C-alpha positions as CSV (number, residue, x, y, z in Angstrom):
1,X,-3.4,-6.9,-9.8
2,X,-3.0,-3.1,-9.8
3,X,-5.5,-1.2,-7.5
4,X,-5.7,1.7,-9.9
5,X,-6.8,-0.5,-12.8
6,X,-9.1,-2.7,-10.8
7,X,-12.8,-1.8,-10.6
8,X,-14.9,-2.0,-7.5
9,X,-16.8,-5.0,-9.0
10,X,-13.4,-6.7,-9.5
11,X,-12.4,-6.0,-5.9
12,X,-15.7,-7.3,-4.6
13,X,-15.2,-10.5,-6.6
14,X,-11.6,-10.9,-5.4
15,X,-12.5,-10.4,-1.8
16,X,-15.5,-12.7,-1.9
17,X,-13.3,-15.3,-3.6
18,X,-10.7,-15.2,-0.8
19,X,-13.3,-15.4,1.9
20,X,-14.9,-18.3,0.1
21,X,-11.6,-20.2,-0.3
22,X,-10.7,-19.6,3.3
23,X,-14.0,-19.8,5.2
24,X,-12.5,-19.1,8.6
25,X,-10.7,-15.9,7.4
26,X,-11.0,-13.0,9.9
27,X,-9.3,-9.8,8.8
28,X,-9.3,-6.3,10.2
29,X,-9.7,-3.3,8.0
30,X,-6.0,-2.6,8.1
31,X,-5.2,-6.2,7.1
32,X,-7.7,-5.9,4.2
33,X,-6.0,-2.7,3.1
34,X,-2.5,-4.2,3.3
35,X,-3.4,-7.6,1.7
36,X,-4.9,-6.0,-1.4
37,X,-3.1,-2.7,-1.5
38,X,-6.3,-0.6,-1.0
39,X,-6.6,3.0,0.2
40,X,-8.8,3.6,3.2
41,X,-11.7,5.1,1.3
42,X,-11.9,2.2,-1.2
43,X,-11.5,-0.3,1.6
44,X,-14.3,1.3,3.6
45,X,-16.6,1.3,0.6
46,X,-15.9,-2.4,-0.3
47,X,-16.3,-3.6,3.3
48,X,-19.5,-1.6,3.7
49,X,-20.9,-3.2,0.5
50,X,-19.9,-6.7,1.6
51,X,-21.4,-6.2,5.1
52,X,-24.6,-4.5,3.6
53,X,-25.0,-7.4,1.2
54,X,-24.6,-9.8,4.2
55,X,-21.6,-11.6,2.8
56,X,-19.4,-10.3,5.6
57,X,-20.1,-9.4,9.2
58,X,-18.0,-7.4,11.7
59,X,-16.9,-9.4,14.7
60,X,-16.8,-8.2,18.3
61,X,-13.0,-7.5,17.9
62,X,-13.5,-5.4,14.7
63,X,-12.5,-8.0,12.2
64,X,-14.5,-9.0,9.1
65,X,-15.6,-12.6,8.7
66,X,-18.1,-14.4,6.5
67,X,-21.6,-13.7,7.7
68,X,-23.0,-17.2,6.9
69,X,-20.6,-18.9,9.3
70,X,-22.1,-17.6,12.6
71,X,-20.4,-16.1,15.5
């Protein structure tokens, strides 16, 4: 999927889908950027939205993991 043609809503769905399919997934911001080919600003906005919506949480080591799976 091309990052330029993909909307924020699409990216949120894609990222939620990956974290749902792989519940133990822990990715840093740089890994999220690299995995989906996102620029820093877009990545920050998406991660902020997912954390604010309590789908993801930031771990002690700075990775992002599903919020509903505890520490």
